[in-house]
N, C-alpha and C positions, 0 to 999 in steps of 0.2 A: 900316120900309122894305118896299116891294113889290118882289119879284123876279119877273121874267118870263123863263122859259126857252123859247125856240122850238125845237121838235123838227123837225129836218131829216133827210131820207133821205140816202143816200150820194151822190146826184146833186144835192144842195142844194135839193130841193123842200121847201117848208114842209109839214109834216104836221099840226101842231098846236102847242099851247103849254101851259105850266104857269104859272099866276099864283099867287103865294103871299105872304101878309102884307098888312098894312094900311100905307098910305103914312106915316101919322103926321105929316103936315104941319100939320094942325089938328084940332080936335074933329070928331066925327062930324056930318055935315050942313053943315060949314063947310070941309071938306077939298077944295080945288080940284084937288089932284094926284089924289086918289082919284076924284073926279068925272070927270076927263079920262081916266084909265085905264079906268074903268067904261064910259064912253061909247064909247070905241074898241073895247074887247073885246066888249061886248054888241052893238054895231052890226055887228061882224064875224060873230058867232054868228047874229044875226037875218038878216043878208044871205045867208049860206050857206043857212040854213033856208028863208026866205020868198022870196027873190029867185031863188035858184038851185034850190030844191027838192031839195037834196042832204042826205044823212044827215050829221049832226054829233053827236058824242057828247060830252056835257058832264057831268063829275062835279064838283059844287060844294059847298062848305061856307062859306056867307057869313059865319057867325059868326067863323070863323078866317081869312077872306080867302083861301080856296083855291079854285082852279078848274083842272081838267085838261080840255083841249079837244083833240079829234082829229076830223079830217075824213076820212071813208071814201074819197072820190074826190078825194084831195088834189092829184093831178097835173093836174086840169082847169085850163086857163089862166085861167078866170074866178075860180076859188078862189085861184090864185096871185096874181092881181091884188089880190084883197081882202086877202090876207095882207100883200102888200107895202105896200098903203095903210095898214093898221093899224100895221105896223112903222114906217113913215115918221112917223105921228102920235106913236107912243110914243117914238121917238128924239128927237123935238122936245121932248117933256116931259122925257125923261132929260137932255137938254142943259141945260135950265133948272133942273131940280130933282134933280140927281144924288144928293143926300143921301136922297132919298125913293123913287127908282125905279132899279133896276139891270136891264139887259137882257143876256141871254146866249144863245148858240146851243149846242145839243147835237146833234151829227151822229151818225148811225148809222155803225158801222164797215163798211168795204167787204167 
C-alpha cells in the first residue's frame, strides 16, 4: 500500500507531502495505481519547478517507494492550486483503490 501524508501549516496551507510504499496493485510495470500516483506527484513536482520556477526540495528513494517533498514558497496561490489539483486526483484514485492508497493530513500545531 502507498500512504501519502500531506504536510499542512497551522493555517491549512499545503507545505509538502510524504509518499511511502508501493501500491502493490499489480506487478511492476503493470501497476495502474502506482502509475496514477507517480503521474500526479511527479507532475506536481515538475510544475512547481519548471512552470513556477520555485524551489522544491525532494528527498526520494525509489527502491523503497519513498518521497518527501517540501515547497519553500508554499503559500503562493499558484502552488496551493497545484497542491489542490494533485490532491483531487489522488482522492479519486483513493476512492476507487482504497486497499492500495491511503491519504492523510498532518497539521502543524498552532
